[in-house]
Every structure is written in structure tokens, then in C-alpha cells.
LOKOL-580780 format. One record per residue (C-alpha): z negated, y negated, x negated. Coordinates in pm, 1 decimal, m for minus. Example, Ala and Ser with C-alpha at 12.3 -4.5 7.8 and 13.67 -1.06 7.14 Angstrom:
BEGIN
REC       zz       yy       xx
REC   m780.0    450.0  m1230.0
REC   m714.0    106.0  m1367.0
//
This chain:
BEGIN
REC       zz       yy       xx
REC m15351.0 m11922.9   m186.3
REC m15618.7 m11771.8   m377.1
REC m15804.7 m11662.9    m41.1
REC m15533.7 m11518.1    129.2
REC m15470.9 m11288.8   m172.8
REC m15788.8 m11160.1   m165.3
REC m15778.4 m11104.3    226.1
REC m15417.8 m10895.4    191.3
REC m15635.4 m10690.7   m139.8
REC m15850.3 m10596.6     37.0
REC m15684.3 m10488.7    314.7
REC m15438.9 m10303.4    213.3
REC m15697.1 m10128.2     m1.5
REC m15876.9 m10015.6    347.2
REC m15566.4  m9923.7    458.6
REC m15530.8  m9705.3    106.0
REC m15190.8  m9880.0     48.5
REC m15099.1  m9909.7   m329.9
REC m14919.6 m10188.4   m417.3
REC m14691.5 m10184.8   m742.5
REC m14570.2 m10513.8   m905.6
REC m14269.8 m10525.0  m1151.1
REC m14367.4 m10801.2  m1372.4
REC m14037.4 m11018.4  m1486.2
REC m13854.5 m11033.9  m1842.4
REC m14046.6 m11224.5  m2052.1
REC m13967.0 m11327.4  m2405.4
REC m14326.3 m11146.3  m2555.7
REC m14108.3 m10973.1  m2832.4
REC m13939.5 m11221.7  m2931.1
REC m14249.6 m11498.5  m2965.8
REC m14403.3 m11200.1  m3181.3
REC m14080.8 m11179.5  m3387.0
REC m14084.6 m11570.0  m3399.1
REC m14484.5 m11612.7  m3523.8
REC m14404.3 m11366.1  m3797.2
REC m14115.0 m11531.1  m3949.7
REC m14312.9 m11824.0  m3910.2
REC m14612.4 m11679.8  m4090.5
REC m14349.2 m11530.9  m4331.0
REC m14228.0 m11880.0  m4352.6
REC m14482.4 m12027.4  m4476.5
REC m14541.7 m11789.5  m4772.1
REC m14257.6 m11877.5  m4882.8
REC m14332.0 m12252.2  m4873.1
REC m14644.3 m12239.7  m5027.2
REC m14502.5 m11991.1  m5242.6
REC m14190.1 m12289.5  m5346.3
REC m14493.5 m12529.6  m5336.4
REC m14702.9 m12413.5  m5539.7
REC m14353.7 m12323.7  m5818.1
REC m14321.4 m12596.4  m6120.4
REC m13968.0 m12628.0  m5980.8
REC m13834.0 m12578.3  m5702.9
REC m13507.5 m12447.6  m5616.7
REC m13227.7 m12605.4  m5462.8
REC m13065.6 m12303.9  m5331.1
REC m13408.4 m12134.9  m5226.0
REC m13483.9 m12484.0  m5016.1
REC m13165.8 m12470.8  m4847.9
REC m13238.5 m12143.0  m4748.9
REC m13557.3 m12179.8  m4627.8
REC m13399.9 m12512.6  m4419.0
REC m13127.8 m12274.1  m4268.3
REC m13423.9 m12048.5  m4135.3
REC m13627.8 m12340.9  m3963.7
REC m13308.1 m12453.9  m3828.3
REC m13176.3 m12097.7  m3717.3
REC m13552.6 m12100.5  m3517.5
REC m13554.7 m12387.4  m3382.2
REC m13238.2 m12280.7  m3174.3
REC m13433.1 m11995.6  m3095.0
REC m13706.9 m12195.5  m2962.0
REC m13441.5 m12406.1  m2766.0
REC m13292.5 m12069.6  m2582.5
REC m13674.7 m11995.1  m2530.2
REC m13750.1 m12319.2  m2326.4
REC m13446.0 m12326.6  m2166.1
REC m13533.1 m11954.6  m1968.7
REC m13924.5 m12095.6  m1956.7
REC m13770.5 m12376.2  m1706.9
REC m13571.7 m12135.8  m1534.1
REC m13799.2 m11926.7  m1474.3
REC m14067.5 m12242.7  m1391.4
REC m13798.5 m12330.1  m1119.9
REC m13806.0 m11950.3   m974.3
REC m14119.4 m11995.4   m914.0
REC m14165.9 m12297.2   m763.9
REC m13936.3 m12226.0   m491.4
REC m14039.5 m11838.3   m464.4
REC m14382.5 m12045.3   m357.4
REC m14185.9 m12280.5   m138.0
REC m14043.3 m12013.0      0.9
REC m14373.2 m11871.4     94.1
REC m14495.6 m12175.9    256.2
REC m14188.6 m12068.6    536.1
REC m14345.7 m11726.1    529.1
REC m14686.8 m11841.6    545.6
REC m14644.5 m11822.1    986.2
REC m14458.3 m11530.1    952.0
REC m14768.5 m11362.0    810.0
REC m15026.4 m11485.2    964.3
REC m14840.7 m11336.4   1317.2
REC m14763.0 m10997.1   1128.7
REC m15158.1 m11016.0   1051.4
REC m15246.9 m11116.8   1414.0
REC m15030.7 m10887.7   1607.3
REC m15122.6 m10557.6   1363.2
REC m15521.0 m10601.6   1421.6
REC m15388.3 m10678.5   1819.8
REC m15208.0 m10365.4   1840.3
REC m15441.6 m10186.9   1670.1
REC m15702.4 m10225.7   1894.0
REC m15517.4 m10196.4   2232.9
REC m15256.5  m9968.7   2116.3
REC m15519.0  m9669.1   2060.1
REC m15417.7  m9341.2   2120.9
REC m15700.8  m9278.7   2380.9
REC m15578.7  m9608.5   2602.9
REC m15261.3  m9471.7   2643.9
REC m15360.6  m9136.2   2766.8
REC m15584.1  m9276.1   2990.8
REC m15328.2  m9475.1   3130.6
REC m15187.8  m9176.9   3309.7
REC m14871.2  m9193.1   3181.0
REC m14637.9  m8877.9   3179.9
REC m14584.4  m8640.8   2817.2
REC m14282.9  m8782.3   2791.8
REC m14395.0  m9142.3   2816.5
REC m14682.3  m9096.2   2612.7
REC m14420.4  m9021.1   2342.3
REC m14226.8  m9275.5   2353.9
REC m14520.0  m9540.5   2379.3
REC m14664.8  m9388.1   2020.8
REC m14337.7  m9374.8   1892.0
REC m14277.1  m9742.1   1996.0
REC m14618.9  m9816.9   1857.6
REC m14593.4  m9691.2   1587.3
REC m14277.4  m9803.6   1484.0
REC m14393.5 m10174.3   1527.5
REC m14737.5 m10108.2   1369.5
REC m14501.4  m9968.6   1080.3
REC m14254.2 m10253.2   1096.0
REC m14551.8 m10502.5   1080.3
REC m14717.0 m10372.7    799.6
REC m14363.9 m10388.9    599.9
REC m14338.6 m10737.6    650.6
REC m14743.8 m10816.6    511.4
REC m14684.8 m10541.3    239.4
REC m14343.4 m10732.7     90.1
REC m14528.3 m11048.4    187.8
REC m14816.3 m10975.0    m29.0
REC m14578.0 m10785.3   m284.0
REC m14408.4 m11174.1   m295.2
REC m14724.1 m11356.9   m332.3
REC m14910.9 m11112.6   m583.0
REC m14526.7 m11076.9   m815.7
REC m14550.4 m11453.1   m872.0
REC m14894.9 m11486.0   m904.5
REC m14767.2 m11247.1  m1233.8
REC m14525.1 m11431.3  m1259.8
REC m14714.2 m11745.6  m1290.3
REC m14992.6 m11651.2  m1498.7
REC m14692.7 m11490.1  m1789.0
REC m14529.4 m11774.5  m1787.3
REC m14861.8 m12025.5  m1800.0
REC m14923.8 m11709.1  m2137.4
REC m14558.6 m11807.1  m2256.4
REC m14620.5 m12148.8  m2270.0
REC m14833.3 m12163.5  m2463.0
REC m14758.1 m11935.7  m2716.2
REC m14395.7 m12143.9  m2702.9
REC m14622.7 m12475.2  m2804.7
REC m14831.7 m12277.6  m3050.4
REC m14491.5 m12172.6  m3218.4
REC m14374.4 m12512.7  m3204.2
REC m14635.4 m12683.7  m3385.0
REC m14650.0 m12444.1  m3646.7
REC m14281.3 m12490.2  m3677.6
REC m14366.6 m12870.9  m3676.6
REC m14612.8 m12777.4  m3968.9
REC m14397.5 m12586.5  m4155.6
REC m14085.0 m12809.3  m4179.6
REC m14283.0 m13125.2  m4225.7
REC m14439.8 m12931.8  m4546.2
REC m14041.9 m12847.3  m4601.2
REC m13949.1 m13202.4  m4604.9
REC m14219.3 m13312.2  m4859.5
REC m14074.2 m12986.4  m5086.6
REC m13741.1 m13131.7  m5003.9
REC m13843.9 m13479.4  m5103.6
REC m14036.5 m13353.1  m5424.1
REC m13726.9 m13195.2  m5573.9
REC m13565.3 m13488.9  m5454.6
REC m13803.8 m13701.9  m5646.6
REC m13789.2 m13482.4  m5961.1
REC m13435.4 m13469.9  m5958.0
REC m13431.9 m13888.1  m5969.7
REC m13694.3 m13889.6  m6262.7
REC m13465.6 m13580.5  m6466.6
REC m13183.3 m13828.1  m6393.7
REC m13369.1 m14165.7  m6516.3
REC m13519.2 m13992.7  m6793.3
REC m13160.2 m13846.8  m6918.0
REC m13039.2 m14222.0  m6871.1
REC m13288.1 m14342.0  m7089.9
REC m13070.1 m14140.4  m7327.3
REC m12914.1 m14482.9  m7524.8
REC m12555.6 m14552.3  m7519.5
REC m12513.6 m14466.7  m7861.7
REC m12671.4 m14159.2  m7784.3
REC m12501.5 m14038.1  m7517.0
REC m12173.3 m14175.3  m7697.3
REC m12292.6 m13897.4  m8019.0
REC m12306.1 m13640.8  m7714.4
REC m11955.5 m13670.9  m7582.0
REC m11836.9 m13745.7  m7983.5
REC m12009.5 m13375.6  m8095.2
REC m11828.0 m13239.9  m7773.3
REC m11489.1 m13361.8  m7844.3
REC m11513.5 m13223.7  m8139.1
REC m11481.1 m12898.5  m8006.6
REC m11150.0 m12913.8  m7916.8
REC m11236.3 m12764.4  m7543.8
REC m11005.3 m12556.1  m7454.7
REC m10804.3 m12708.5  m7128.4
REC m10471.1 m12506.4  m7087.8
REC m10479.2 m12158.5  m7091.6
REC m10148.1 m12214.0  m7270.5
REC m10261.4 m12279.4  m7644.0
REC m10584.9 m12238.5  m7618.7
REC m10642.5 m12489.5  m7870.6
REC m10985.2 m12502.1  m8022.7
REC m11190.6 m12214.0  m7860.3
REC m11513.3 m12070.4  m7998.2
REC m11628.7 m11779.5  m8163.3
REC m11858.7 m11444.1  m8063.0
REC m12118.7 m11538.8  m8301.1
REC m12302.6 m11192.6  m8151.1
REC m12136.6 m10976.4  m8405.5
REC m12148.4 m11196.1  m8702.3
REC m12446.5 m11205.4  m8962.4
REC m12595.8 m11603.7  m9059.8
REC m12781.2 m11465.1  m9312.3
REC m13063.8 m11502.1  m9170.3
REC m13281.3 m11322.4  m8895.0
REC m13433.8 m11313.1  m8647.6
REC m13168.3 m11623.2  m8499.0
REC m13082.8 m11804.6  m8174.0
REC m12723.8 m11856.6  m8057.2
REC m12695.1 m12032.8  m7687.4
REC m12412.6 m11909.2  m7527.5
REC m12230.7 m12087.3  m7218.9
REC m12001.4 m11935.9  m6910.8
REC m11623.2 m12121.1  m6924.7
REC m11547.0 m12486.6  m7012.6
REC m11718.3 m12794.1  m6839.5
REC m11419.8 m12883.4  m6579.7
REC m11513.2 m12609.5  m6325.4
REC m11278.9 m12790.4  m6046.6
REC m11014.9 m12650.9  m5851.3
REC m10784.1 m12351.6  m6007.6
REC m10912.7 m12142.1  m6324.3
REC m10628.5 m12052.6  m6497.2
REC m10779.0 m11716.5  m6597.1
REC m10941.5 m11654.6  m6316.8
REC m10595.9 m11723.4  m6103.4
REC m10468.9 m11438.5  m6368.9
REC m10713.0 m11150.6  m6303.2
REC m10643.7 m11217.3  m5925.4
REC m10348.6 m11144.7  m5945.2
REC m10380.4 m10884.2  m6161.3
REC m10600.3 m10772.9  m5920.4
REC m10322.5 m10770.4  m5650.0
REC m10380.1 m11112.8  m5482.2
REC m10084.1 m11322.0  m5418.3
REC m10029.2 m11734.9  m5483.0
REC m10142.6 m11802.3  m5182.8
REC m10518.4 m11579.0  m5180.7
REC m10551.0 m11691.3  m5509.3
REC m10494.1 m12079.7  m5436.9
REC m10715.4 m12032.6  m5076.7
REC m10998.1 m11915.1  m5386.5
REC m10986.4 m12225.4  m5530.1
REC m10884.0 m12522.3  m5295.0
REC m10945.4 m12631.4  m4953.5
REC m10582.6 m12689.3  m4791.0
REC m10411.2 m12683.7  m4500.1
REC m10084.3 m12549.8  m4564.8
REC  m9852.4 m12493.8  m4796.0
REC  m9548.4 m12744.2  m4712.8
REC  m9252.5 m12838.9  m4871.9
REC  m9175.1 m13191.0  m4991.9
REC  m8877.0 m13401.6  m5129.2
REC  m8823.2 m13190.1  m5480.1
REC  m8615.5 m13516.8  m5613.9
REC  m8942.8 m13750.5  m5605.3
REC  m8894.8 m13954.3  m5928.3
REC  m9161.4 m13877.2  m6176.3
REC  m9224.1 m14096.9  m6461.3
REC  m9441.3 m13944.8  m6791.2
REC  m9594.5 m14187.9  m7031.4
REC  m9746.2 m14155.5  m7372.4
REC m10100.8 m14258.2  m7313.9
REC m10420.7 m14030.7  m7190.1
REC m10404.1 m14199.4  m6861.4
REC m10122.3 m14305.4  m6529.8
REC  m9904.9 m14554.8  m6513.6
REC m10017.6 m14683.2  m6893.6
REC  m9827.7 m14708.8  m7197.8
REC  m9471.4 m14642.6  m7258.2
REC  m9225.6 m14387.5  m7029.7
REC  m9108.7 m14075.9  m7235.6
REC  m8937.4 m13914.7  m6953.2
REC  m8820.5 m13912.2  m6618.6
REC  m8712.6 m13692.9  m6347.7
REC  m8720.6 m13533.8  m6066.0
REC  m9018.1 m13377.8  m5927.3
REC  m8891.2 m13005.3  m5974.8
REC  m8712.1 m13107.5  m6374.9
REC  m9080.8 m13252.4  m6412.8
REC  m9275.2 m12862.1  m6295.4
REC  m9019.3 m12715.0  m6534.2
REC  m9123.1 m12853.9  m6812.6
REC  m9545.4 m12793.3  m6808.2
REC  m9711.1 m12578.1  m7014.7
REC m10032.9 m12505.8  m6850.0
REC m10003.0 m12099.0  m6874.2
REC  m9879.4 m11796.9  m7089.1
REC  m9525.6 m11725.5  m6975.8
REC  m9622.5 m11332.4  m7038.9
REC  m9909.7 m11371.1  m6695.6
REC  m9635.4 m11208.3  m6449.3
REC  m9834.6 m11052.8  m6332.8
REC  m9781.1 m10901.7  m5945.6
REC  m9452.8 m11063.3  m5863.0
REC  m9554.3 m11437.7  m6118.1
REC  m9841.5 m11464.4  m5870.9
REC m10004.1 m11668.9  m6163.2
REC  m9710.0 m11829.2  m6220.2
REC  m9610.8 m11941.0  m5881.7
REC  m9960.6 m12069.1  m5811.8
REC m10007.3 m12266.5  m6088.0
REC  m9628.8 m12470.0  m5992.2
REC  m9770.4 m12525.5  m5711.3
REC m10096.0 m12638.9  m5820.8
REC  m9942.9 m12864.0  m6057.5
REC  m9689.5 m13039.8  m5797.6
REC  m9909.1 m13087.1  m5561.6
REC m10193.3 m13242.8  m5813.8
REC  m9867.6 m13459.7  m5980.3
REC  m9724.3 m13632.9  m5639.5
REC m10147.5 m13668.1  m5567.8
REC m10228.9 m13813.0  m5874.9
REC  m9912.3 m14049.8  m5913.6
REC  m9921.7 m14175.1  m5558.2
REC  m9576.8 m13999.6  m5508.0
REC  m9436.0 m14098.3  m5794.4
REC  m9569.8 m14486.7  m5753.7
REC  m9737.6 m14447.2  m6128.9
REC  m9655.8 m14274.7  m6463.2
REC  m9847.2 m13969.9  m6553.1
REC  m9965.5 m13902.4  m6938.4
REC  m9808.0 m13599.2  m7063.8
REC m10144.2 m13448.9  m7213.7
REC m10386.2 m13262.5  m7139.6
REC m10594.7 m13569.8  m6967.4
REC m10286.4 m13507.9  m6651.8
REC m10144.6 m13193.3  m6739.8
REC  m9966.7 m13033.5  m7051.4
REC  m9612.1 m13191.9  m7056.2
REC  m9286.6 m13090.8  m7338.3
REC  m8980.4 m13251.6  m7316.2
REC  m8809.7 m12923.9  m7307.4
REC  m8814.5 m12688.0  m7073.1
REC  m9061.6 m12378.1  m6995.0
REC  m8784.9 m12178.9  m6904.7
REC  m8825.3 m11789.4  m6867.9
REC  m9056.6 m11626.4  m6596.9
REC  m9202.5 m11984.7  m6545.2
REC  m8890.4 m12172.4  m6435.8
REC  m8825.8 m11826.1  m6253.2
REC  m9174.4 m11888.2  m6073.2
REC  m9064.0 m12230.5  m6027.9
REC  m8741.3 m12224.4  m5899.1
REC  m8946.3 m11957.0  m5628.5
REC  m9182.2 m12202.0  m5517.6
REC  m8944.2 m12531.0  m5521.7
REC  m9100.4 m12830.6  m5358.2
REC  m9411.4 m12646.5  m5204.8
REC  m9754.4 m12865.7  m5210.9
REC m10079.4 m12761.0  m5053.7
REC m10202.9 m13002.9  m4825.8
REC m10430.4 m13153.5  m4651.1
REC m10421.9 m13430.9  m4330.8
REC m10075.8 m13417.1  m4421.4
REC m10124.1 m13469.9  m4797.7
REC m10082.7 m13315.7  m5139.8
REC m10390.0 m13252.2  m5231.6
REC m10524.6 m13358.2  m5616.9
REC m10505.8 m12992.5  m5719.5
REC m10722.0 m13025.3  m6069.5
REC m10755.7 m12693.0  m6275.9
REC m10878.9 m12602.8  m6601.8
REC m10884.4 m12302.9  m6828.6
REC m11163.2 m12114.8  m6800.1
REC m11473.1 m12172.5  m6481.6
REC m11732.6 m11892.0  m6651.0
REC m11701.5 m11711.4  m6259.6
REC m11832.3 m12028.6  m6092.4
REC m11610.9 m12300.6  m5928.5
REC m11766.3 m12646.9  m5891.4
REC m11692.2 m12904.7  m5598.3
REC m11549.6 m13230.0  m5714.5
REC m11927.2 m13397.1  m5642.5
REC m12110.1 m13124.3  m5873.8
REC m12015.9 m13246.0  m6187.4
REC m12053.5 m13614.1  m6138.1
REC m11719.9 m13722.8  m5977.7
REC m11675.6 m13871.8  m5635.8
REC m11681.3 m13573.2  m5363.6
REC m11385.5 m13471.8  m5231.5
REC m11267.2 m13239.8  m4960.8
REC m11024.6 m13000.0  m5095.7
REC m11227.0 m12892.7  m5366.1
REC m11526.3 m12585.8  m5336.8
REC m11799.2 m12423.1  m5461.6
REC m11763.8 m12091.6  m5483.4
REC m11822.3 m11762.8  m5676.3
REC m11498.9 m11625.5  m5884.3
REC m11611.3 m11267.8  m5906.7
REC m11480.9 m10978.3  m5739.2
REC m11871.1 m10794.3  m5665.8
REC m12177.7 m10911.7  m5593.2
REC m12370.4 m11098.8  m5897.3
REC m12722.7 m11007.6  m5972.1
REC m12718.9 m11001.9  m6306.8
REC m12559.0 m11160.1  m6677.9
REC m12428.8 m10834.4  m6721.3
REC m12257.9 m10854.2  m6308.8
REC m12123.9 m11216.3  m6401.4
REC m11957.6 m11037.8  m6732.8
REC m11818.0 m10719.8  m6552.1
REC m11692.1 m10909.0  m6241.8
REC m11594.6 m11204.3  m6321.0
REC m11209.6 m11253.9  m6218.8
REC m11140.9 m11486.4  m6526.0
REC m11403.8 m11272.4  m6762.3
REC m11068.7 m11198.8  m7013.6
REC m11072.3 m11514.0  m7138.3
REC m11191.0 m11583.9  m7505.2
REC m11334.2 m11895.1  m7419.9
REC m11615.4 m11676.5  m7083.2
REC m11878.3 m11635.8  m7337.1
REC m11958.5 m11853.6  m7600.3
REC m12121.5 m12011.1  m7828.7
REC m11983.7 m12333.8  m7901.9
REC m11994.1 m12503.7  m8295.9
REC m12072.5 m12372.9  m8648.1
REC m12181.7 m12432.8  m8985.3
REC m12014.2 m12292.3  m9291.3
REC m12323.4 m12248.7  m9466.3
REC m12431.0 m12021.6  m9215.6
REC m12091.4 m11810.0  m9212.8
REC m11962.9 m12046.9  m9000.0
REC m12190.8 m11966.5  m8659.5
REC m12367.7 m12125.8  m8418.9
REC m12691.9 m11924.2  m8527.5
REC m13043.0 m12122.9  m8508.8
REC m13339.6 m12007.9  m8689.1
REC m13651.8 m12018.6  m8523.1
REC m13820.5 m12274.5  m8678.4
REC m13464.3 m12499.6  m8566.1
REC m13532.9 m12402.2  m8198.4
REC m13883.3 m12508.0  m8236.3
REC m13735.5 m12863.9  m8300.4
REC m13524.9 m12910.4  m8066.2
REC m13812.9 m12798.8  m7814.5
REC m14073.8 m13051.0  m7984.7
REC m13806.4 m13319.1  m7995.0
REC m13820.4 m13260.5  m7619.2
REC m14166.3 m13227.5  m7498.3
REC m14236.3 m13538.9  m7719.6
REC m13934.1 m13793.5  m7560.6
REC m14078.4 m13622.1  m7189.0
REC m14408.1 m13776.9  m7288.2
REC m14320.0 m14113.1  m7415.0
REC m13925.5 m14194.3  m7335.6
REC m13963.7 m14481.7  m7584.0
REC m13982.3 m14246.1  m7894.1
REC m13579.0 m14106.8  m7760.2
REC m13350.6 m14373.8  m8037.7
REC m13543.1 m14123.7  m8301.3
REC m13467.1 m13816.3  m8192.4
REC m13120.9 m13729.8  m8209.9
REC m12960.1 m13458.6  m8472.7
REC m13073.5 m13511.9  m8827.7
REC m12770.1 m13444.8  m8996.2
REC m12591.2 m13735.1  m8901.2
REC m12628.6 m14132.4  m8902.1
REC m12889.2 m14204.1  m8668.3
REC m12633.1 m14373.5  m8339.7
REC m12915.2 m14645.6  m8275.1
REC m12915.6 m14783.2  m8596.3
REC m13314.4 m14686.2  m8651.8
REC m13489.9 m14456.6  m8858.7
REC m13443.8 m14033.4  m8714.4
REC m13745.3 m13884.5  m8731.4
REC m13751.0 m13541.2  m8900.3
REC m13883.5 m13196.1  m8813.7
REC m14292.9 m13315.3  m8976.8
REC m14243.9 m13644.8  m8820.2
REC m14220.5 m13519.5  m8478.2
REC m14457.4 m13276.5  m8518.9
REC m14695.2 m13550.1  m8617.1
REC m14592.6 m13750.6  m8333.9
REC m14682.7 m13499.4  m8110.6
REC m15001.0 m13473.3  m8247.6
REC m15104.1 m13776.5  m8220.7
REC m15013.0 m13789.8  m7815.9
REC m15300.5 m13443.6  m7860.8
REC m14980.5 m13260.3  m7809.5
REC m14963.5 m12939.1  m7985.1
REC m14616.3 m12869.8  m8128.3
REC m14447.2 m12586.3  m8183.7
REC m14395.7 m12425.8  m8596.1
REC m14205.3 m12140.5  m8446.3
REC m14038.5 m12015.0  m8139.3
REC m14021.1 m11612.0  m8079.5
REC m13876.2 m11576.7  m7763.9
REC m13663.0 m11749.8  m7512.4
REC m13546.3 m11680.4  m7124.6
REC m13338.2 m11827.3  m6892.4
REC m13390.1 m11856.6  m6521.6
REC m13031.9 m11893.6  m6277.1
REC m12881.6 m11956.8  m5958.2
REC m12611.5 m11704.6  m5949.7
REC m12499.6 m11840.6  m5607.8
REC m12444.4 m12143.9  m5746.0
REC m12409.7 m12047.6  m6127.7
REC m12605.0 m12281.8  m6323.2
REC m12916.2 m12208.6  m6525.2
REC m13182.7 m12358.4  m6336.3
REC m13497.4 m12349.8  m6623.0
REC m13541.9 m12219.0  m6948.4
REC m13920.7 m12093.9  m7095.5
REC m13929.7 m12121.0  m7464.5
REC m14284.3 m11897.3  m7604.9
REC m14396.6 m11909.9  m7963.0
REC m14660.7 m12039.1  m8172.6
REC m14744.3 m12338.7  m7963.2
REC m14769.7 m12136.9  m7625.2
REC m14519.2 m12091.4  m7307.9
REC m14297.7 m12425.3  m7160.5
REC m14127.8 m12474.1  m6934.6
REC m13843.1 m12683.0  m6904.4
REC m13508.8 m12728.4  m6660.8
REC m13176.3 m12606.9  m6730.9
REC m13038.3 m12944.0  m6768.4
REC m13302.1 m13129.6  m6964.2
REC m13327.5 m12820.4  m7209.0
REC m12938.5 m12859.6  m7272.1
REC m12920.6 m13208.9  m7318.2
REC m13179.2 m13255.5  m7567.8
REC m13043.9 m12966.5  m7782.1
REC m12697.9 m13142.7  m7778.5
REC m12865.2 m13391.7  m7952.4
REC m13079.2 m13239.2  m8137.0
REC m12873.7 m12932.6  m8294.7
REC m12740.7 m13032.1  m8576.0
REC m12351.6 m13030.6  m8640.6
REC m12162.2 m13016.6  m8391.5
REC m12348.3 m12714.5  m8235.3
REC m12307.6 m12775.8  m7837.1
REC m12379.6 m12566.2  m7493.9
REC m12109.0 m12649.7  m7324.9
REC m12153.6 m12614.8  m6984.0
REC m12383.3 m12601.1  m6662.6
REC m12437.4 m12201.8  m6691.3
REC m12564.3 m12040.6  m7019.7
REC m12774.7 m11812.2  m7125.0
REC m12990.0 m11726.6  m7516.6
REC m12889.5 m11456.4  m7746.3
REC m13116.8 m11307.7  m7994.8
REC m13110.0 m11106.6  m8287.2
//
């Protein structure tokens, strides 16, 4: 084949015929783009690998990029296969035309010799006959030349396509090899992150049962407001209150711990922005539709803290039960009662799902949902009547529509807080704009008007009833965390010093903790000068805390810092939820 092409090219060069070959479309630019993306991905991966603690959100972003690149590679592979088949068919067709090509070249040579114009003139024909013969001979020669040129172009074009295809295949192989390498690196990073999370979970689990009970007791003493109606408990924003010392630090939490489902203050914020009750509900839950249910389903209320226990203190129809729910203020009547209607539908869905449509009894307090014997009346009863029988359903069944007073700008799924994963709960940003900073969150969160949206929880009477801590107190908490991470056997000695040790052993004070660190060749902090936090703005969780002081700078994960802060901090001072910030004055 190569000899034939060479002969044809020489032949047409002799005839001064120019052959223009238009190569077929290839994916060169896209392959270059993929190579650049992989290069960028490699750099991002290396940064993630070299980071002290890779962030889950970054890993997911990289996984999505790799998946998109793989999908594009599949498209290119299919295109290459099509082009390969086209080229193969072209060569098969050329085999059929080989005989035509040979005959055309032979005829052209013969006619070029025997049909010489001189021979025609010597033939003795008349002028008109000679003209006709020459015209006929030229037409036949042009026809042969056209056949030869078209076949030559086809052959040359196929060779160009074949060379381009081989080049594409090599480059695609290189892309796939690079992609496989980066996928492997990413898998290692993901595995490392999972291993780290497992290690962290294990370390947290190493806290004694009694210490975990202490943490639960400290949290419970805060009387966290689960209902927006009463806002029982609550907190004070201590930023403007002087405890009598400076510098000072306080840890501020966004919202309360249970961020699942409807945020009552968030729903109110959405109603004030013009959203109707269905828009509000869809912001917080996944469900198929809002449907009618039997309004006469019997509901029984007990005097315990759970379901189907204690004594029944009330029973009646579903609608009469909902009229006695005290979860949100009656004054929240914005946008045609949108907040109250959304709460009524959520409460109705919750009680049907939680009691198996009335088969079980339900408690009357905030462990279930706030209930009182007397109907609430007012705007609430109007909202209940306007939505009579309406529930959110998924797969034909009412959803267990959890809710709480204040989420702090973010919604979690049930699996995010350690509960069983559910399809109707969702992870979402509960804001009206893009969040790039804590300032954005405080300005744009729908529940920003909640009195517990941004709080430092707990207090000490001797410091003007605030949760402010001294630099040396923060240093002690940090030292406890460093010691616990390096020697888990010390943890039972590291509870807060102003309460009895939950494990019944001696609690090490700040001096003893520093001594224990030095004995392990670790440098303790005597004072802390700065604390900074980093957070996942897409999820709403503090991811890392960096502490600086006279012992240098030490990073911690958001979870471990929160866990040991709550264990060691004095009185009932707590970091309450997953998203928190530090304030210094």
C-alpha cells in the first residue's frame, strides 16, 4: 500500500497536480483539556495529601471531578472506536477499488502514448474529425485522471486519519493511565480520611461512660430550647458583657444541636421573605406530596418521656390533638399564616409516623412535641383548620417530620447526627444568599432572628454570669487535649476540676497536667494568645481549631476540640453544636 501511495504522489507531482487533504475532526483539544484537568487535579490531590487533615468536602469535590473526567474519556473511547471502524471499512473499500485504480493508471499511460495529438494529425482525418477526436481523448484522459486523483485522495486521507487515530489512542492511553494514578491517590486520601475519622471516633469512645454521662448532664443543665414557643432556657450573648478580666475567650455556637427537619425560626424567616407553607416544608424535608389523611385517627397522650409508656392523660382525634400543640408563637402569622401552617403539617405528619397512626401513645413534652390539655386557639387554630388532615408523605406514608427551634443556618440529615439515615431528612443550607464567612451567615441565615442563633452557652456567677474564659484556662483545656491524645490512659483524670470526678479517681489540676506533659517530653501551654477556626461552609460544621500561645501553634479537629472543651471547661460552659466560632476580647 505504501508503494502505491508513493507512486501516485510521484505521478501527480510530475503532472503538477496538487492534492489537498482535509483531515477528519479529532478530539485533540479535548484531550489537551483533559490533560490540563488531570494536572490541576494532581496538584489539588497533592495539596490534600500534604494537608494535616483532609476535608471531606474537598475529597467529594475531587471525586466528582474524576467521575466527570472518566465519563468524558468513555465518550472519547466510543468516538475512537467509531473512527477506527470507519477507517477499516475505508481500507476494505479501497481493496475493491484497487483493480479500478490499476486499470485507470494503465489506460492513462496507454492513451497518453497512443492518443498523441501528432498521431491524430497524421491520421489524415478532416479538421472537424481531428477536433472531435482530440476533445474525446481529452475527456477520457480527464476522466481517468479524476478516478486516479479521487482514489489517491482517499488513500492519503485514510493514512492521515489512521495516523491521527493512532496519536489519539496513545494520548488517550496516557490520559487513562494518569487518571488511574490520580484515582489511586484519591482512594488513599479518602481511606486515610476514613481511618482518621475511625481513629478519632475510637478516641472519643475511649472517654469513660461516666465522663460521657457528665457531658450529657452539663448539656442538659443548659435547658436548651427545643421549642420556639417558650424559648425555655436560652442563652446570653456575652460579647458586650465584661467579666472583669481581659484578654478573654468564649466559644460561640450557631443554633442548637438538633438540626434535623424544620427550623422553626428558619420557617418564620422564610415566611417573612414571602414563601408559602409548601415552599417552607420542601426546604427542610424530602417528600412526595402533601396529602389528606383521616382526621379522626385517635391519638393518645401519655405522661412519660417517650412512646407507649406512662399513663394516658388525654386522647382524642388527630385534629383536636394538633390544636393543642404549643411549638411556635401565635404571633408568627406572616404571609397568610405560612409558618403556622407549615408547623401544623409537620406536627401532624410527625405524630402519625411516630405513633404508627395512633397505635402507640405519645409524650406531652419536648421529647416528642409540646402538648397542653387546653387548645391553643388564635392564629394557630386557624392554621390547623386551614390545613386539616394534610400530611407530608413519602411512599404513601406520613414522614416522621422532626423539627427544632433554631438550626443556625444549616439543616442536617438524621444520619449526620448519629441517628439512623432516613430518606425524608436532608442536608441543606438554610440561608438566603451565598455563605463565604461567619458574617455572611449571621446576615443571611433565615433563623438569624432567633435569640439562640449565636450563643456562648453556660455561665459562672463570679464572672458576671458569663461564659468567658481566661487565657490560662484555655491553655489548660488545650493541655488536657494534647495529653489525652498522646496517652488515652490519662483520660479518666482529665474531667473538669470544679466538680467531683465522674470515675471516682483524682482529677488532675492544671499544674499536674503540665507536669504529665513534660514527663512525656511534650511542651505544655501556660497561656493561649490566639484561637482560630476553619469550617465547612457547605455543611455547617467546624472542621479545625488552631491554638497559638507560648508553646507554639497546635491544630485540632473541630470534633476533638469540642469534646475535650466540654469535658474540661468549668461550670456548665459548653460548645453546644457542630458549628462554633471563637471570640476574643
